[in-house]
VEXDREN-2710 file (C-alpha; in Angstrom, 1 decimal):
% VEXDREN-2710
k/r/px/py/pz
1/MET/-27.8/6.8/-5.6
2/THR/-29.7/6.5/-2.3
3/ALA/-28.9/5.9/1.3
4/ASP/-29.6/2.2/0.7
5/ASP/-26.6/2.1/-1.6
6/VAL/-24.4/3.4/1.2
7/VAL/-25.7/0.7/3.4
8/TYR/-25.0/-2.0/0.8
9/THR/-21.5/-0.6/0.3
10/ILE/-20.6/-0.8/4.0
11/GLU/-22.2/-4.2/4.4
12/ARG/-20.3/-5.6/1.4
13/ILE/-17.0/-4.4/2.8
14/ARG/-17.6/-5.6/6.3
15/ASP/-19.4/-8.8/5.7
16/PHE/-18.4/-10.1/2.2
17/LEU/-15.0/-9.0/1.0
18/LYS/-12.1/-11.3/1.9
19/SER/-8.3/-11.1/1.4
20/PRO/-6.7/-10.0/-0.8
21/SER/-9.6/-7.7/-1.6
22/GLY/-10.4/-7.0/2.0
23/GLY/-8.1/-4.1/2.7
24/PHE/-11.0/-1.7/3.0
25/ARG/-12.4/-3.7/6.0
26/SER/-10.3/-1.7/8.5
27/TYR/-12.4/1.3/7.7
28/VAL/-15.8/-0.4/8.8
29/THR/-14.7/-2.7/11.6
30/GLY/-16.2/-0.5/14.3
31/ILE/-19.6/-0.4/12.6
32/GLU/-22.1/-2.6/14.5
33/SER/-25.1/-1.8/12.3
34/VAL/-26.1/0.5/9.5
35/SER/-29.5/1.2/8.1
36/ALA/-31.4/3.7/5.8
37/PRO/-34.7/5.0/7.3
38/ASP/-35.3/7.0/4.2
39/PRO/-33.5/7.6/0.9
40/LEU/-31.4/10.5/2.2
41/THR/-30.5/9.3/5.7
42/VAL/-28.0/6.7/6.9
43/LEU/-27.9/5.6/10.6
44/ILE/-24.7/4.1/11.8
45/GLU/-24.1/2.4/15.1
46/THR/-20.6/1.6/16.3
47/ASP/-19.4/-0.8/18.9
48/GLY/-17.5/1.9/20.7
49/ALA/-15.7/5.2/20.1
50/VAL/-14.5/5.4/16.5
51/PRO/-13.0/9.0/16.3
52/ASN/-11.7/8.6/12.8
53/LEU/-14.9/7.2/11.2
54/PRO/-15.6/10.3/9.1
55/LEU/-12.0/10.1/7.8
56/PHE/-12.4/6.5/7.0
57/PHE/-15.5/7.1/4.9
58/SER/-13.4/9.5/2.7
59/SER/-11.7/6.4/1.2
60/ILE/-14.9/4.4/0.5
61/PHE/-16.5/4.5/-2.9
62/VAL/-20.3/4.0/-2.9
63/MET/-21.7/1.2/-5.0
64/ASN/-25.3/0.7/-6.2
65/ARG/-27.1/-2.2/-4.5
66/PRO/-27.7/-5.0/-7.1
67/ALA/-31.0/-6.9/-7.3
68/GLN/-29.7/-9.6/-5.0
69/GLY/-26.6/-10.6/-3.1
70/PHE/-23.2/-8.9/-3.2
71/GLU/-21.2/-8.3/-6.3
72/THR/-17.9/-10.2/-6.3
73/THR/-14.5/-8.8/-7.2
74/GLU/-14.6/-11.0/-10.3
75/ASP/-18.0/-9.6/-11.4
76/LEU/-16.6/-6.0/-11.2
77/ASN/-13.4/-7.0/-13.0
78/ALA/-15.4/-8.6/-15.8
79/GLY/-16.6/-5.1/-16.7
80/HIS/-20.1/-5.1/-15.6
81/PRO/-21.3/-1.4/-16.0
82/PRO/-21.3/0.3/-12.7
83/ASN/-23.6/3.3/-12.0
84/GLY/-22.9/6.3/-9.8
85/THR/-23.3/10.1/-9.4
86/GLY/-19.7/11.1/-10.2
87/PRO/-18.5/13.6/-12.9
88/TYR/-17.7/10.7/-15.3
89/ARG/-19.7/7.7/-16.5
90/PHE/-18.5/4.3/-17.3
91/GLU/-18.0/3.2/-20.9
92/SER/-15.8/0.2/-21.0
93/TRP/-13.2/-1.7/-19.0
94/SER/-10.6/-4.2/-20.4
95/SER/-8.8/-5.9/-17.5
96/GLY/-5.1/-5.1/-17.4
97/GLU/-5.4/-2.7/-20.4
98/SER/-7.8/0.2/-20.2
99/LEU/-10.7/2.0/-18.5
100/ARG/-12.9/4.4/-20.7
101/LEU/-15.1/7.1/-19.2
102/ALA/-17.4/9.8/-20.7
103/GLY/-18.2/13.1/-19.1
104/ASN/-21.4/13.3/-17.0
105/ASP/-22.9/16.6/-18.2
106/ASP/-25.6/16.3/-15.5
107/TYR/-23.0/16.0/-12.6
108/TRP/-24.3/17.9/-9.6
109/ASP/-21.2/20.1/-9.3
110/GLY/-21.0/21.1/-12.9
111/LYS/-19.9/19.8/-16.2
112/PRO/-16.6/18.0/-16.0
113/ALA/-13.5/19.3/-17.8
114/TRP/-13.1/16.4/-20.2
115/SER/-15.7/14.9/-22.5
116/LYS/-13.7/11.5/-22.7
117/VAL/-11.1/10.0/-20.4
118/THR/-9.1/6.9/-21.0
119/PHE/-7.0/5.2/-18.3
120/ARG/-4.3/3.0/-19.8
121/VAL/-2.6/0.3/-17.7
122/ILE/1.1/0.5/-18.5
123/GLU/2.9/-1.6/-15.9
124/ASN/6.4/-1.0/-17.3
125/PRO/7.9/2.3/-16.0
126/ALA/10.1/2.8/-19.1
127/ALA/7.0/2.3/-21.3
128/ARG/5.1/4.9/-19.2
129/VAL/7.8/7.5/-19.6
130/ALA/8.1/6.8/-23.3
131/ALA/4.3/7.2/-23.7
132/LEU/4.4/10.5/-22.0
133/SER/7.5/11.8/-24.0
134/THR/5.9/11.0/-27.3
135/GLY/2.5/12.5/-26.4
136/GLU/0.8/9.1/-26.5
137/VAL/-0.6/9.9/-23.1
138/ASP/-1.2/13.2/-21.4
139/VAL/-0.6/12.2/-17.8
140/ALA/1.7/9.4/-16.5
141/ASP/2.0/8.4/-12.7
142/ALA/4.6/6.5/-10.8
143/ILE/7.4/8.2/-12.8
144/PRO/10.8/6.7/-11.8
145/ALA/12.9/9.4/-10.2
146/ARG/15.9/8.7/-12.6
147/ASP/13.7/9.8/-15.5
148/VAL/12.6/13.2/-14.1
149/ALA/15.4/15.3/-15.5
150/SER/15.1/13.8/-19.0
151/LEU/11.4/14.3/-19.1
152/LYS/11.7/18.0/-18.1
153/GLU/14.3/18.4/-20.9
154/ARG/11.8/17.0/-23.4
155/GLY/9.2/19.6/-22.3
156/ALA/7.0/17.6/-19.9
157/ARG/6.2/19.0/-16.5
158/VAL/6.6/17.0/-13.3
159/ALA/4.9/17.3/-10.0
160/SER/5.8/15.4/-6.8
161/VAL/4.5/15.2/-3.2
162/GLY/5.6/13.3/-0.1
163/ALA/3.4/10.3/0.6
164/ALA/1.7/9.1/3.7
165/ARG/2.7/5.5/3.0
166/VAL/5.5/3.0/3.5
167/ASN/7.3/0.3/1.4
168/PHE/8.7/-2.6/3.4
169/VAL/9.9/-6.2/3.6
170/GLN/7.4/-8.4/5.2
171/PHE/8.1/-11.9/6.7
172/ASP/6.0/-15.0/7.0
173/VAL/6.5/-15.7/10.7
174/ALA/3.7/-18.3/11.1
175/ARG/4.5/-21.4/9.0
176/ASP/7.1/-23.9/10.0
177/THR/8.8/-24.1/6.6
178/LEU/8.6/-21.6/3.7
179/PRO/8.7/-21.8/-0.1
180/GLY/12.1/-20.6/-1.4
181/VAL/13.9/-20.6/2.0
182/THR/16.6/-23.3/2.2
183/ASP/20.1/-24.0/3.5
184/LYS/23.2/-23.3/1.4
185/SER/22.8/-26.7/-0.3
186/GLY/19.2/-26.0/-1.3
187/GLU/17.5/-28.2/1.3
188/PRO/14.4/-26.9/3.2
189/ILE/15.0/-25.5/6.7
190/ALA/12.8/-24.4/9.6
191/ASN/11.3/-21.0/9.1
192/PRO/14.2/-18.7/10.2
193/PHE/11.9/-15.7/10.3
194/LYS/10.2/-16.9/13.4
195/ASN/13.3/-15.9/15.2
196/PRO/13.5/-12.1/16.0
197/LEU/17.3/-12.3/15.9
198/VAL/17.1/-13.2/12.2
199/ARG/14.6/-10.4/11.5
200/ARG/16.9/-8.0/13.3
201/ALA/19.9/-9.2/11.4
202/LEU/18.3/-8.6/8.0
203/THR/17.1/-5.2/9.2
204/LEU/20.7/-4.3/10.1
205/ALA/21.9/-5.5/6.7
206/THR/19.5/-3.3/4.8
207/ASP/21.0/-0.2/3.3
208/ARG/18.1/2.3/3.2
209/GLY/20.5/5.1/2.1
210/ILE/21.2/3.3/-1.2
211/LEU/17.5/2.8/-1.8
212/VAL/16.6/6.5/-1.2
213/ASP/19.7/8.2/-2.7
214/LYS/20.4/6.0/-5.6
215/ILE/17.1/4.3/-6.6
216/LEU/14.7/7.0/-5.6
217/ALA/17.2/9.8/-6.5
218/GLY/16.2/11.7/-3.4
219/TYR/12.4/11.5/-4.0
220/GLY/11.7/9.8/-0.7
221/THR/12.9/9.4/2.8
222/ALA/14.3/6.3/4.7
223/ALA/11.8/4.7/6.9
224/ALA/11.8/3.4/10.5
225/GLN/8.0/3.2/11.0
226/VAL/4.8/3.2/8.9
227/PHE/4.5/7.0/8.3
228/PRO/7.1/9.7/7.8
229/ASN/8.4/11.0/11.1
230/GLY/6.6/14.1/12.4
231/LEU/3.1/13.1/11.2
232/PRO/0.4/12.5/13.9
233/GLY/0.9/9.2/15.6
234/THR/4.5/8.6/14.7
235/SER/7.3/8.3/17.2
236/ALA/10.3/10.7/17.3
237/LYS/12.3/7.8/18.9
238/LEU/12.2/5.7/15.7
239/LEU/14.8/6.7/13.3
240/PRO/16.4/4.9/10.3
241/GLU/19.6/3.0/11.2
242/ALA/22.7/2.8/9.0
243/PRO/23.6/-0.8/8.1
244/ASN/25.8/-2.7/10.5
245/TYR/26.9/-5.9/8.8
246/ASP/29.2/-7.1/11.5
247/GLU/26.5/-7.0/14.1
248/ALA/24.1/-8.5/11.6
249/LYS/26.5/-11.5/11.0
250/MET/26.8/-11.9/14.8
251/LEU/23.1/-12.1/15.3
252/LEU/22.7/-14.6/12.4
253/ALA/25.3/-16.8/14.0
254/LYS/23.6/-16.5/17.4
255/ALA/20.3/-17.5/15.7
256/GLY/22.0/-20.7/14.3
257/PHE/22.8/-19.5/10.9
258/PRO/26.6/-18.7/10.9
259/ASP/26.8/-19.4/7.1
260/GLY/23.6/-17.7/6.3
261/PHE/20.9/-19.3/4.1
262/ASN/19.1/-18.9/0.7
263/LEU/15.7/-17.2/0.1
264/VAL/13.5/-16.0/-2.7
265/LEU/12.5/-12.3/-2.2
266/ALA/9.3/-11.6/-4.1
267/GLY/7.9/-8.3/-5.1
268/PRO/5.8/-6.5/-7.7
269/ALA/7.3/-5.1/-10.9
270/GLY/6.3/-1.6/-11.8
271/ARG/3.8/-1.2/-9.0
272/TYR/5.9/1.2/-6.9
273/PRO/8.7/3.6/-7.8
274/GLY/11.9/1.6/-7.7
275/ASP/10.3/-1.7/-6.7
276/GLY/12.3/-4.0/-9.0
277/GLU/15.6/-2.1/-8.3
278/SER/14.9/-2.3/-4.6
279/LEU/14.8/-6.1/-4.8
280/GLN/18.2/-6.1/-6.4
281/ALA/19.7/-3.7/-3.9
282/ILE/18.5/-5.7/-0.9
283/ALA/19.8/-8.8/-2.4
284/GLN/23.2/-7.2/-2.7
285/SER/23.1/-5.9/0.9
286/TRP/22.0/-9.3/2.4
287/ALA/24.7/-11.2/0.5
288/ARG/27.2/-9.4/2.7
289/ILE/26.0/-11.4/5.7
290/GLY/25.8/-14.7/3.9
291/VAL/22.1/-14.6/2.9
292/LYS/21.8/-15.4/-0.8
293/VAL/18.7/-13.8/-2.3
294/GLN/16.9/-14.7/-5.5
295/PRO/14.9/-11.6/-6.5
296/ALA/11.5/-12.6/-8.0
297/ALA/9.5/-9.7/-9.5
298/ALA/6.1/-10.2/-11.1
299/PRO/3.3/-8.1/-12.4
300/PHE/1.3/-6.9/-9.4
301/SER/-1.8/-8.9/-10.1
302/VAL/0.3/-12.1/-10.2
303/PHE/2.3/-11.1/-7.2
304/ASN/-0.8/-10.2/-5.1
305/THR/-2.5/-13.5/-5.9
306/LYS/0.6/-15.6/-5.1
307/ARG/1.3/-13.7/-1.9
308/ALA/-2.3/-14.2/-0.7
309/ALA/-2.0/-17.9/-1.6
310/GLY/1.1/-18.4/0.6
311/ASP/3.6/-18.8/-2.4
312/TYR/6.2/-16.6/-0.8
313/GLY/8.1/-16.7/2.4
314/VAL/9.3/-13.0/2.3
315/TRP/8.4/-10.2/0.1
316/TYR/8.5/-6.5/-0.7
317/GLY/5.2/-4.6/-0.4
318/GLY/3.7/-1.3/0.2
319/THR/0.7/0.3/1.8
320/SER/-0.8/3.7/2.7
321/GLY/-3.7/5.1/4.7
322/GLU/-5.3/8.3/5.9
323/ALA/-3.9/7.9/9.4
324/VAL/-1.2/5.9/11.2
325/ASP/-3.7/3.7/13.1
326/ILE/-5.3/2.6/9.8
327/VAL/-1.9/1.2/8.6
328/LEU/-1.1/-0.4/12.0
329/HIS/-4.6/-1.9/12.1
330/THR/-4.3/-3.5/8.6
331/LEU/-0.6/-4.3/8.4
332/LEU/0.6/-5.3/11.9
333/ALA/-2.4/-6.1/14.0
334/SER/-3.1/-9.8/14.6
335/PRO/-5.3/-11.2/11.8
336/ASP/-8.8/-11.5/13.1
337/PRO/-11.8/-11.8/10.7
338/GLU/-14.2/-10.9/13.4
339/ARG/-12.5/-7.7/14.3
340/GLY/-11.4/-7.0/10.8
341/THR/-7.8/-6.5/11.8
342/GLY/-4.7/-7.7/9.9
343/ALA/-6.3/-7.6/6.5
344/LEU/-2.8/-6.9/5.0
345/ASN/-0.9/-9.0/7.5
346/PHE/0.0/-11.6/5.2
347/GLY/2.9/-12.7/7.3
348/LYS/0.4/-13.8/10.1
349/TYR/2.4/-11.8/12.8
350/ARG/0.7/-11.8/16.2
351/ASN/1.5/-9.7/19.2
352/GLU/-1.2/-9.5/21.9
353/ALA/0.6/-6.7/23.8
354/PHE/0.5/-4.6/20.6
355/ASP/-3.0/-5.4/19.8
356/ALA/-4.1/-4.1/23.3
357/MET/-2.0/-1.0/23.0
358/LEU/-3.4/-0.3/19.5
359/ALA/-7.0/-0.9/20.6
360/ARG/-6.5/1.5/23.6
361/ALA/-5.0/4.2/21.3
362/GLU/-7.9/3.9/18.8
363/SER/-10.4/4.5/21.6
364/ILE/-8.9/7.8/22.4
365/ALA/-10.4/11.0/20.9
366/VAL/-8.3/12.6/18.1
367/GLY/-5.5/14.7/19.6
368/PRO/-2.2/14.6/21.4
369/ALA/-3.1/11.8/23.8
370/ARG/-4.2/9.5/21.0
371/ASN/-1.0/10.4/19.0
372/ALA/1.2/9.6/22.0
373/ALA/-0.6/6.2/22.5
374/LEU/-0.2/5.3/18.8
375/ALA/3.5/6.3/18.9
376/GLN/4.0/4.0/22.0
377/ALA/2.3/1.2/20.2
378/THR/4.4/1.7/17.2
379/GLU/7.6/1.6/19.3
380/LEU/6.6/-1.7/20.8
381/VAL/5.8/-3.4/17.5
382/MET/8.8/-2.1/15.6
383/ALA/11.2/-3.4/18.2
384/ASP/10.0/-6.9/17.2
385/GLN/10.7/-6.3/13.5
386/PRO/7.7/-8.0/11.9
387/ILE/8.5/-5.9/8.9
388/ILE/11.6/-3.9/7.7
389/PRO/10.3/-0.4/6.8
390/LEU/12.4/0.7/3.8
391/TYR/11.2/4.1/2.6
392/HIS/8.5/6.6/2.1
393/PHE/8.6/7.5/-1.5
394/HIS/7.3/10.7/-3.2
395/HIS/4.5/10.4/-5.7
396/ILE/5.9/11.7/-9.0
397/VAL/3.6/12.5/-11.9
398/GLY/4.5/13.8/-15.3
399/TYR/2.1/15.7/-17.7
400/GLY/2.2/17.1/-21.2
401/SER/1.2/20.3/-23.0
402/ARG/-2.5/19.5/-23.1
403/ILE/-2.6/19.7/-19.3
404/GLY/-2.8/23.1/-17.7
405/SER/-2.4/22.0/-14.1
406/TYR/-2.4/18.8/-12.1
407/VAL/-3.1/18.4/-8.4
408/LEU/-1.4/15.4/-6.7
409/HIS/-3.5/13.4/-4.3
410/PRO/-1.5/12.5/-1.1
411/ARG/-2.6/8.8/-1.4
412/GLY/-1.3/8.7/-5.0
413/TRP/-4.6/8.3/-6.7
414/THR/-4.8/9.4/-10.3
415/THR/-8.2/10.9/-11.3
416/ALA/-9.5/13.1/-14.1
417/MET/-10.8/15.5/-11.6
418/GLN/-7.3/16.4/-10.6
419/THR/-6.4/17.2/-14.1
420/LEU/-7.4/20.6/-15.8
421/PRO/-6.9/21.2/-19.5
422/ALA/-4.5/23.9/-20.7
423/MET/-6.2/27.1/-21.8
424/GLU/-6.2/27.7/-25.6
END
């Protein structure tokens, strides 16, 4: 691994990756040029002040430069052996099934704790819980909150931590008509989500309390912005609202939909805690104002591809980041390939006033003034309801008797380095 590999990694993200694989672009958009004058030195020039650049780099994984060109996502998913300097070496990868690693005894920070590590992809939450209960796996992440008590009764240990992330409903506000959105007779209608009154009505008809208390069993908090209240850059003025179905009905009628309409609400199955159940709960809440919802859950790989292709008009999603501005930059800023903003703004929402406020906030050095500017930008954009923030779930991980300790990562990443074996 040399400085040239760092250059390649940054250039690949900045210049080559496209949606839906382009979520990392927000980390490098401020970089104007990058070079390697020698194998141990990287020179980076930015197009202005980027106070969070060191923080951004903590989420980028360095790749080796190939003989020519850039490696595609398809190349990597095909299982081409990667090289690196980490504590574990690649052995094999079966897409959608497993990743096998072997310990790197020459790792610069010492021999790793495990000689062999296998990551298994188990998308069904119940199957993950069963695999942990029977000892088929040693660690299982994304444990449903409803299963915590029974796992503890069976001898498993459970760890949880609040997450700097948000799950939300996102609207396509750009197209004139949308797939799955019809009137009560099933005929296509003009995109209702272009009207902020409709977005506001659906927000008021969303019962976050049920999502947090019943589906997450208290392992989460209701959301009104992209990060939990109190974190740097959040607004103390934005608080979750209780549902108000009467006002929601009034707003729908004012927007021209007194009888409501029909829609397909898409989302991943097993990607996030409570995702499938959340679709069902939202459908029940929206039915109270005349909006008939057909939940459509799919494996995340299928959902992600279809969402990027524009097959959905409204969907449930989630995202996280090291700081508030990263999430605002990727999720709510206007899509702009040149600036690298809006990589996860699949709804194509645009708000020039918000873009300007966010750009100004990002130019301020880290500290109270920057946090205040980000909070003001958040207040402006959330008043327009381009998304409905639902909740900030807690990461829940269970582990068995072979594990001595497990350290939760605040981003929810699961790695062998966080897992230490039990002492004999």
